[in-house]
SETOR-784308 format. One record per residue (C-alpha): residue number from 1; residue in three letters; chain; z negated, y, x negated. Coordinates in nm, 3 decimals. Each point is the difference from the previous one (the first is absolute). Layout:
 drennu firo badren      up   north    east
    NUM  ALA      A       Z       Y       X
...
END
This chain:
 drennu firo badren      up   north    east
      1  MET      A   4.813   0.971  15.344
      2  VAL      A   0.223  -0.253   0.081
      3  MET      A   0.253   0.222  -0.074
      4  ASP      A  -0.113   0.063  -0.331
      5  HIS      A  -0.170  -0.357  -0.084
      6  LYS      A   0.440  -0.147   0.121
      7  TYR      A   0.249   0.300  -0.170
      8  LYS      A  -0.264   0.145  -0.257
      9  SER      A   0.053   0.304   0.206
     10  LEU      A  -0.355   0.226  -0.160
     11  GLU      A   0.135  -0.111  -0.342
     12  SER      A   0.043   0.330  -0.118
     13  VAL      A  -0.288   0.150   0.093
     14  ARG      A  -0.236  -0.230  -0.117
     15  ASP      A   0.149   0.099  -0.355
     16  ALA      A   0.002   0.358   0.072
     17  LEU      A  -0.399  -0.049   0.133
     18  SER      A  -0.079  -0.206  -0.348
     19  LEU      A   0.156   0.275  -0.185
     20  LEU      A  -0.240   0.229   0.145
     21  VAL      A  -0.351  -0.195  -0.014
     22  TYR      A   0.071  -0.146  -0.333
     23  PRO      A  -0.169   0.326  -0.146
     24  ILE      A  -0.291   0.003   0.173
     25  GLN      A  -0.065  -0.363  -0.123
     26  LEU      A   0.061   0.102  -0.329
     27  VAL      A  -0.268   0.274   0.028
     28  VAL      A  -0.245  -0.254   0.233
     29  GLU      A   0.014  -0.283  -0.288
     30  LEU      A  -0.020   0.279  -0.228
     31  PRO      A  -0.350   0.023  -0.109
     32  GLY      A  -0.036  -0.380  -0.011
     33  ALA      A   0.269  -0.055  -0.246
     34  MET      A  -0.088   0.238  -0.200
     35  SER      A  -0.368  -0.178  -0.007
     36  ASP      A   0.176  -0.283  -0.069
     37  TRP      A   0.226   0.151  -0.344
     38  PHE      A  -0.312   0.217  -0.099
     39  ASN      A  -0.188  -0.345  -0.039
     40  GLU      A   0.225  -0.205  -0.122
     41  SER      A   0.081   0.299  -0.239
     42  LEU      A  -0.421  -0.025  -0.112
     43  ALA      A   0.029  -0.339  -0.001
     44  THR      A   0.317   0.066  -0.269
     45  ARG      A  -0.155   0.198  -0.214
     46  ARG      A  -0.282  -0.179  -0.047
     47  LYS      A   0.112  -0.307  -0.052
     48  LEU      A   0.222   0.161  -0.271
     49  GLN      A  -0.340   0.176  -0.133
     50  GLU      A  -0.146  -0.286  -0.041
     51  GLU      A   0.261  -0.195  -0.156
     52  ILE      A   0.034   0.346  -0.290
     53  ASP      A  -0.346   0.000  -0.063
     54  SER      A   0.020  -0.359  -0.066
     55  LEU      A   0.261   0.017  -0.232
     56  ARG      A  -0.134   0.242  -0.159
     57  THR      A  -0.341  -0.206  -0.095
     58  GLN      A   0.234  -0.236  -0.116
     59  HIS      A   0.191   0.235  -0.173
     60  PHE      A  -0.325   0.086  -0.181
     61  MET      A  -0.135  -0.332  -0.067
     62  GLN      A   0.360  -0.108  -0.134
     63  GLN      A  -0.069   0.322  -0.203
     64  ALA      A  -0.321  -0.129  -0.143
     65  GLN      A   0.093  -0.340  -0.001
     66  MET      A   0.311   0.139  -0.189
     67  GLN      A  -0.271   0.181  -0.261
     68  LYS      A  -0.181  -0.361  -0.091
     69  PHE      A   0.325  -0.174  -0.014
     70  SER      A   0.062   0.268  -0.282
     71  ALA      A  -0.299   0.004  -0.167
     72  LEU      A   0.006  -0.462   0.011
     73  GLN      A   0.336   0.081  -0.165
     74  GLU      A  -0.111   0.176  -0.264
     75  GLU      A  -0.344  -0.220  -0.011
     76  ASN      A   0.240  -0.334   0.011
     77  ILE      A   0.239   0.202  -0.260
     78  ARG      A  -0.308   0.038  -0.229
     79  LEU      A  -0.086  -0.350   0.051
     80  ARG      A   0.260  -0.147  -0.094
     81  GLU      A   0.054   0.236  -0.339
     82  LEU      A  -0.385  -0.125  -0.071
     83  LEU      A   0.083  -0.389   0.064
     84  ASP      A   0.336   0.016  -0.275
     85  SER      A  -0.230   0.175  -0.238
     86  SER      A  -0.280  -0.314  -0.017
     87  PHE      A   0.349  -0.189  -0.036
     88  GLU      A   0.056   0.199  -0.288
     89  ILE      A  -0.308   0.036  -0.121
     90  GLY      A  -0.185  -0.389  -0.018
     91  GLU      A  -0.347   0.043   0.014
     92  LYS      A  -0.221  -0.075   0.339
     93  VAL      A   0.041   0.335   0.208
     94  LEU      A  -0.196   0.088   0.294
     95  ILE      A   0.152   0.245   0.213
     96  ALA      A  -0.248   0.262   0.104
     97  GLU      A   0.029   0.382   0.232
     98  LEU      A  -0.141   0.375  -0.137
     99  MET      A  -0.332   0.038   0.277
    100  SER      A  -0.057   0.356  -0.100
    101  VAL      A   0.043   0.291  -0.321
    102  ASN      A  -0.174   0.143  -0.218
    103  LEU      A   0.068   0.383   0.084
    104  ASP      A  -0.209   0.115  -0.342
    105  PRO      A   0.295   0.172  -0.200
    106  TYR      A  -0.148  -0.106  -0.376
    107  LYS      A  -0.044  -0.412   0.164
    108  HIS      A   0.275  -0.164   0.119
    109  GLN      A  -0.166  -0.343   0.184
    110  VAL      A   0.112  -0.154   0.273
    111  MET      A  -0.159  -0.287   0.255
    112  ILE      A   0.145  -0.320   0.027
    113  ASN      A  -0.064  -0.221   0.334
    114  LYS      A  -0.115  -0.300  -0.243
    115  GLY      A  -0.333  -0.069  -0.178
    116  GLU      A  -0.174  -0.290  -0.129
    117  LEU      A   0.031  -0.260   0.225
    118  HIS      A   0.358   0.046  -0.084
    119  ASP      A  -0.147  -0.100  -0.363
    120  ILE      A   0.114   0.356  -0.089
    121  TYR      A  -0.127   0.096  -0.321
    122  PRO      A  -0.071   0.327  -0.198
    123  GLY      A   0.233   0.102  -0.273
    124  GLN      A   0.248  -0.191   0.220
    125  PRO      A   0.404   0.106  -0.035
    126  LEU      A   0.141   0.201   0.243
    127  VAL      A   0.375   0.080   0.057
    128  ASP      A   0.335   0.037   0.330
    129  ALA      A   0.300  -0.094  -0.029
    130  GLU      A   0.151   0.246  -0.236
    131  GLY      A  -0.370  -0.033  -0.249
    132  VAL      A  -0.304   0.036  -0.170
    133  MET      A  -0.223   0.200   0.247
    134  GLY      A  -0.346  -0.093  -0.189
    135  GLN      A  -0.307  -0.171   0.066
    136  VAL      A  -0.315  -0.138   0.152
    137  VAL      A  -0.269   0.249  -0.075
    138  HIS      A  -0.297  -0.143   0.276
    139  ALA      A   0.035  -0.271   0.222
    140  GLY      A  -0.192  -0.045   0.358
    141  PRO      A   0.017  -0.260   0.282
    142  TYR      A   0.282   0.036   0.137
    143  SER      A   0.095   0.333  -0.157
    144  SER      A   0.132   0.137  -0.365
    145  THR      A   0.036   0.321  -0.193
    146  ALA      A   0.274   0.037  -0.254
    147  MET      A   0.055   0.298  -0.252
    148  LEU      A   0.341   0.040  -0.066
    149  ILE      A   0.182   0.061  -0.342
    150  THR      A   0.018   0.389   0.086
    151  ASP      A  -0.381   0.032  -0.035
    152  THR      A  -0.156   0.158  -0.251
    153  SER      A  -0.247  -0.240  -0.093
    154  HIS      A   0.312  -0.297  -0.020
    155  ALA      A   0.225  -0.090  -0.265
    156  ILE      A   0.189  -0.284  -0.007
    157  PRO      A   0.192  -0.218  -0.362
    158  VAL      A   0.398   0.065   0.065
    159  GLN      A   0.256  -0.100  -0.290
    160  VAL      A   0.343   0.142   0.070
    161  ASN      A   0.264  -0.265   0.116
    162  ARG      A   0.314   0.146  -0.179
    163  ASN      A  -0.225  -0.082  -0.361
    164  GLY      A  -0.308  -0.168   0.033
    165  LEU      A  -0.176   0.326  -0.064
    166  ARG      A  -0.368   0.038   0.167
    167  SER      A  -0.171   0.242   0.084
    168  ILE      A  -0.295   0.120   0.236
    169  ALA      A   0.070   0.185   0.289
    170  LEU      A  -0.285   0.186   0.118
    171  GLY      A  -0.067   0.148   0.361
    172  SER      A   0.108   0.390   0.060
    173  GLY      A  -0.188   0.070   0.311
    174  THR      A   0.353   0.103   0.094
    175  ILE      A   0.152  -0.276   0.306
    176  ASN      A   0.366  -0.031  -0.244
    177  ARG      A  -0.163   0.046  -0.322
    178  LEU      A  -0.058  -0.181  -0.318
    179  GLU      A  -0.109   0.049  -0.317
    180  LEU      A   0.067  -0.211  -0.300
    181  PRO      A  -0.210   0.265  -0.289
    182  TYR      A   0.064  -0.272  -0.292
    183  ILE      A   0.310   0.004  -0.118
    184  PRO      A   0.145   0.113  -0.269
    185  ASN      A   0.209   0.230  -0.108
    186  SER      A   0.291  -0.238  -0.153
    187  ALA      A  -0.074  -0.268   0.281
    188  ASP      A   0.323  -0.181   0.142
    189  ILE      A  -0.069   0.134   0.389
    190  GLN      A   0.250   0.234   0.206
    191  PRO      A   0.019   0.116   0.395
    192  GLY      A   0.109  -0.288   0.193
    193  ASP      A  -0.168  -0.287  -0.188
    194  LEU      A  -0.240  -0.260   0.223
    195  LEU      A  -0.340  -0.066  -0.069
    196  ILE      A  -0.143  -0.300   0.068
    197  THR      A  -0.385  -0.149  -0.007
    198  SER      A   0.022  -0.106  -0.329
    199  GLY      A  -0.315  -0.293   0.064
    200  LEU      A  -0.241   0.085  -0.247
    201  GLY      A  -0.348   0.062   0.037
    202  GLY      A   0.054  -0.274   0.330
    203  ARG      A  -0.014   0.195   0.276
    204  PHE      A   0.349   0.058   0.138
    205  PRO      A   0.263  -0.284  -0.085
    206  PRO      A   0.270   0.070  -0.242
    207  GLY      A   0.317   0.127   0.185
    208  TYR      A  -0.092   0.194   0.310
    209  PRO      A   0.239   0.278  -0.041
    210  VAL      A  -0.233   0.292   0.000
    211  ALA      A   0.166   0.353  -0.010
    212  THR      A   0.329   0.165  -0.168
    213  VAL      A  -0.006   0.239  -0.249
    214  THR      A   0.134   0.356   0.111
    215  ALA      A  -0.088   0.201  -0.242
    216  VAL      A  -0.046  -0.009  -0.392
    217  GLN      A  -0.116   0.334  -0.184
    218  HIS      A  -0.046   0.011  -0.455
    219  ASP      A  -0.170   0.213  -0.082
    220  PRO      A  -0.005   0.069  -0.445
    221  GLY      A  -0.379   0.094   0.002
    222  ASN      A  -0.127  -0.317   0.181
    223  ALA      A   0.002  -0.358  -0.125
    224  PHE      A   0.059  -0.141   0.385
    225  ALA      A   0.267   0.112   0.199
    226  SER      A  -0.088   0.138   0.396
    227  VAL      A   0.171  -0.301   0.252
    228  VAL      A  -0.033   0.007   0.374
    229  ALA      A   0.123  -0.280   0.179
    230  THR      A   0.027  -0.016   0.397
    231  PRO      A  -0.134  -0.308   0.201
    232  LEU      A   0.213  -0.289   0.107
    233  ALA      A  -0.251  -0.068   0.321
    234  HIS      A  -0.030   0.203   0.306
    235  LEU      A  -0.297   0.095  -0.034
    236  ASN      A  -0.047   0.294   0.265
    237  ARG      A   0.199  -0.233   0.233
    238  SER      A  -0.070  -0.385   0.032
    239  ARG      A  -0.173  -0.100   0.259
    240  GLU      A   0.031  -0.372  -0.153
    241  VAL      A  -0.076  -0.093  -0.317
    242  LEU      A  -0.108  -0.342  -0.204
    243  LEU      A  -0.263  -0.146  -0.174
    244  ILE      A   0.122  -0.197  -0.322
    245  TRP      A  -0.269  -0.294  -0.144
    246  PRO      A   0.151  -0.008  -0.316
    247  GLY      A   0.108  -0.310  -0.125
    248  GLN      A   0.041  -0.237   0.355
    249  THR      A   0.267  -0.129   0.143
    250  THR      A   0.170   0.175   0.335
    251  VAL      A  -0.067  -0.260   0.273
    252  ILE      A   0.256   0.082   0.265
    253  GLU      A   0.072  -0.270   0.337
    254  THR      A   0.127  -0.316  -0.060
    255  SER      A   0.361   0.092   0.188
    256  HIS      A   0.006   0.277  -0.186
    257  LYS      A  -0.099  -0.077  -0.380
    258  LEU      A   0.220  -0.325   0.098
    259  SER      A   0.337   0.211   0.088
    260  PHE      A  -0.117   0.234  -0.291
    261  GLU      A  -0.022  -0.316  -0.261
    262  ASN      A   0.289  -0.184   0.130
    263  GLU      A   0.240   0.337  -0.042
    264  THR      A  -0.132   0.062  -0.330
    265  ALA      A   0.084  -0.383  -0.090
    266  GLU      A   0.332   0.046   0.159
    267  ASP      A   0.079   0.287  -0.230
    268  GLU      A  -0.085  -0.143  -0.299
    269  ALA      A   0.169  -0.345   0.041
    270  ALA      A   0.276   0.219   0.063
    271  THR      A  -0.042   0.169  -0.348
    272  ASP      A  -0.090  -0.343  -0.207
    273  ASN      A   0.085  -0.311   0.178
    274  SER      A  -0.162  -0.177  -0.293
    275  GLN      A  -0.280   0.154   0.010
    276  PRO      A  -0.298  -0.194   0.157
    277  LEU      A  -0.179   0.208   0.345
    278  ALA      A  -0.372  -0.016   0.055
    279  ALA      A  -0.113  -0.085   0.349
    280  PRO      A  -0.269   0.212   0.121
    281  ASP      A  -0.345   0.000  -0.056
    282  ALA      A  -0.206  -0.196   0.259
    283  ALA      A  -0.339   0.170  -0.071
    284  GLU      A   0.246   0.331   0.104
    285  VAL      A   0.120  -0.099   0.326
    286  THR      A  -0.229   0.034   0.214
    287  GLY      A   0.155   0.088   0.362
    288  GLY      A  -0.217   0.352  -0.004
    289  GLU      A  -0.220   0.222  -0.165
    290  ALA      A  -0.193  -0.139  -0.259
    291  GLU      A  -0.425   0.126  -0.144
    292  PRO      A  -0.013   0.139  -0.319
    293  ALA      A  -0.049  -0.309  -0.318
    294  GLU      A  -0.303   0.228  -0.132
    295  GLN      A  -0.083   0.303   0.020
    296  PRO      A   0.172   0.212  -0.329
    297  GLU      A  -0.279   0.198  -0.240
END
């Protein structure tokens, strides 16, 4: 031992013995190593599976949110179109949403979520961002029923925008078809003509787009031509509609109204510097929604 300690004469023997014992050590430690590796693998696999489940759940939730965002984006576009049309219209308007649609093929009626508590009245015009949709036929406290212009019992006075020719557009019972049965054969009307409300009868204000003439047939044996038109309003697609109070001015929020009037005033000043600019009417600038002045007859 002294010689080994001093001269390390047995070191080669120890190296040889350690080389021989190493496999035995591996065999002895193998069960423990395998157990640790197995447990670590299970833990890692469980953690990865949990992460996968979590990511899958997040993915599904994000897909649902994306669908909702798409719907909100389309709704935002429709509402912007409605607001733009309200500026063009000029009358006081109220946005309403469709609650249900009458599935009877012979009755083109819809239910909206506004009623007498919102000053809705029977006969009130109904439009969307493209054109006239119909009129209210029944007003309840919280909801109302409106008849579309394609209903077989509906008629609306119209005129050709190109030359002022007046007629009546009757509902045909088909969602994309109106008929003008009282147009003389000699009348100046042709496909592509725009039909607008004439204002006769006092129910629909004048100037609202109604339909576009799609077909004109002249029969020498009949006194009247057969005229067919297609409504401009999205009667089977619109979810939001505008209710109109004829003769009443649209009231919008103060900031938007002042901005709109300032832009209009600047445009008028650029066109004619000699023309004085009218100040905004204080009665119209209310800073919020306004109640209608009186119930139309």
